[in-house]
N, C-alpha and C positions, 0 to 999 in steps of 0.2 A: 433583692429580687431573686426569685428562684431561677436557676439555670435550666436550659432545656435538658432533655433526657441524656444527651451525649455532650458533656462539657468537661474539659480538662484544664486545671489550673496549675501553673508552674511558676516558681520564683527563678528569675535569671538575673545575671549581673553583666552589665555592659559598661566598660570603662569605669569600674568602681561604683556604678549607680545601680541600686536594686530596682527591679521592675517586675511587674506581675504580667505573666503571659496567659491569655485566655484563649483556648482553642475550642471552638464550637463547630464540630463536624468539618474540620479542615480550614475554617475561617479563623485566622489568628489575629488578635488585637493585643497590643502591648501598652500597659499603663505604667507611668513612673510612680514609685512608692514615695510619698512625701515624708511620712513618718510612721513609726510603729506606736500605736496608741495603747495597746494592752497585750499582755502575754498570759496564757493560761495552759497548763497541762501539755506543753509542746505545741499548742496552737497559737496563732497570732491574728490580730485584727489590724487592718491597714487603713490609712487615709490615702486616697488616690486621686490623681487628676483624671477624671472620667470623661473628659471632653475631647482629648486628643492623645495621640501616641507620643511616647517620649522622643525628643529630638534625636537622641543618640541611636534610636532604633529606626530612624527614617530609612525607607527602602526595604525594610524587612517585609516579607509576605509569607503566605501559607506555603509557598514552594520551598522555603528555607527550613521548614519544620515537618516532623512526622505528623501526618494527618490524623493519626489515631491517638498517640500518647503526647504529642506536642513537643517532643524533645528536639532541640536545635541541632543542626549539623555542625559539628566541631571536628577537631583534628582526628580524634579516635572514634568518631561516630559518622558513618557515611550513610546517606539516604538514597534509596532506590526508587525511581519514579514508577508509577502505575504503567504496566505494560501496554494498556489499551488506550487510555485517554491522555497520558503524559502530563496531566495537570496537577497531580498531587504526588507526594513522595512518602515513603515509609522507612522506618529504621530496621525493619525485619519482616519476615514472612508472617510471624504471629500477629503483628499489628495490622498487616494488610488483610488478613483473614477476619480479624475482629471488626475492622472498619468496613468490610465489604457490604454488609446490609445497608449502611447509611450512604455509601458511595455508589452503589450499583446503578441507580436510576440516573444520577448525574453523569456517571461514567458513560453509560449508553448514549445519553444526549450529546456529550462532547465528542464521542467517537463518530456519531452521525454527522456532526458539524464539520469535523476534520475531513471526513470522506467527501462531503459536499464541496468543501473548499478545493480539494484536490480534483474532484470530478469536473468542476466548471472552470478549470484553468485550461487555457489554450495549449495543447501539446506542442513541444518544440519541433516535432517532425511526425511523419506518418508512421504506421506500423511497419512499413517496408524498410525504413532506415535508409542508410547510404550505400552506394555501390562500394564494395571493398577495394576496388582498384583505383577509381578516380575520386572517391569520397564525395561525389555529388548525390543529393537525395534522389532515390529511385522514384520513377513515375508511378502514379496510382494505377495506370493502365498496365496490366500484367503482360500485354503483348510487347511492351517496350523494354523487357528484361528477360534474361535467360537463367533458368535454374540448372545447376550442375549437381547431379546426384552423388558424384564422387566425394565432394566436400560440403554439400548442402549450402552452397553459396549462390546468391542471386546477383547477377552482374548485369549492368545496363547494356543495351544494345550498341551504344557508342563504343564502349571498350571492346565488346565482342567483335564489332566490325573492324576496328583498328587491328585487333589481334589476327583476325582472318586474313586481312591484307598482308600483314607481316609474314604469316605462315605460307600463304600462297606465293608471295613474291620471292621468298627464300627457299621454296620447296621443302618446307619443314613439316614434321609430323604434327598433326593437330593435337593440341594438349589443352587441358583446363587452364584458364588464366590464373587461377588462384593456387591450386595445389600442384599444378604442372603434371598431373597424371595423364596418360594417353586417353583420348576420347574413345567412346564406344557407342555404336548404334544398336547393339544387341540388347533386347529387352531383358534377357536373363542376367546379363552383367550389370545392367542399370539397376535392376531390383536387388541384386547381390550387394552392390555398393550402397544402396539405400538402407538395406538391412544392417550393414556394418555401421552406418551412421546412427541408426536407431539403437543399436547395442552400446554405442558410445554416448548415449543419452543426448543426442542432438535434437533440440526442440523442433527445428524446421523439418528434419527428416521424419521425426515421429508424427508430426502433423500431416505430412504428405502421406505417410502410411495409413493414417486414419482416413484420408480422402479415398485411398484405394479400397479400403474395407467398405466404406460407405457406398461407393459406386458399384460394388459387388453385392450390395444388399446385406452385408454383415454389419448390422448396427451395433451389436455388442462389441465387436472388434474395433469399430470406429470409436465407440465410447471410451474404451480402455486406452487407445492411442491418444485421443484428444485430451483425456484427463491427465495423462503423463506429460504431454506437451504443455498443457496449461500450467501444471505445477512448475515446469521449467521456464515459464514466462512467455509463452508464445501467444500473441494476440489473436492470430487466426484460429487457433485451437479453442480459445475462449468463445470466439464468435460462433464457431461450429457447434460447440456445446450448447450455446443459447438456442440455436436452431433445433437441436434434438429435443430440448425441453419445451420448446414452443410447439413442435409438431408431434411430440410423444413417440418418437422412433427410438426403440431400445430402452426407453425410460418412460416414467409417468410424466404427464404434462405438469409443469411446475413453474408458475410465473415468477416466484421469488428467485429461484435458481436461474431462470432465464435472464432476469434483470441483473442479477449479480454478475453473470458472465459477460453480459453486454457492457456493464460498467468497467469490468476488468479490461475488456478489449478497447473501450473508449479511452482509458488511461494511457494506452500506448498509441493513441492517434488513429484508431480504426474508424473511418468515416461512416461506413454502413452501420456500425454499432451505434454511433451517435444518432443517426437517422432513426433507427429502431427504438432507441431510448426516447427520442422525441415523440414518436408515435404512441408509445406506452403512456408517457406523461399526458399527452393530449387526450387519450382515451379515458384517463382518470380525471380529466378536467383541470389539470395543473398546467395551464397554458404558459405561465411565466417560466417554469422549468423546461417545458417543451421548446419554447422559443430559444432559450439559451443553448440547448442541444443542437437545434437546427443551425444556429449561427456558427457555433464551433465546428459542426460537421461541414 
């Protein structure tokens, strides 16, 4: 039988038994060689058991071989997995590039499946995280927590109230609960502290600076700050970017980018992002996906 366009045959030895390894586009099958029936000019014809894999090769799969050349991973040959789908491995960059045309579509499909698996998992907590003092999850209601620009920490009102009672009762100077710097009510000092945190690449402070630019009508400045904060993993920045792409403020309207940033925010447990994703899926008639988003949100 003629093999497909991309087929690699290899002879391997397992525990002293010769076997034929057939690699067809990353799908590896191993047959035991029963006997050599003819030799000619360096070539050989084999009689094989074509109905099942050799018992000694049980448990072997495509992940144990280079998807391009079919070489097995042994002591001096290490295989590196595909950076995107993680489902196949290669012995080198050359094999990976040669195999790319055959693997490209399957890779994209698997990447989408992996993203969906992660997307529809219930997050362990909300995007607010835990209070850094008492380690209790912060409320979704922003009025029940306090933001400290000196260290960019958000602390629950319970810890804030307990600290205020301690300071007032002991006639102590008001300080930040986390970094212990003196508090200030001056807007200039608050903005200066915020800028220091932005220079230190703090994602929360960078996102807050984006809000300031947005409220002032500086959409370009807001875009730059939110993009930096999003790169640092801030869920609120991803959600804010999705709003820019939805409304077309400072950027062109782009539904794909909007959905991408909504998904990134949803990964971190942002309820509003979940709701918006549900609305998008419902508008496209994908009610099964919309319901999942609504339930998780």
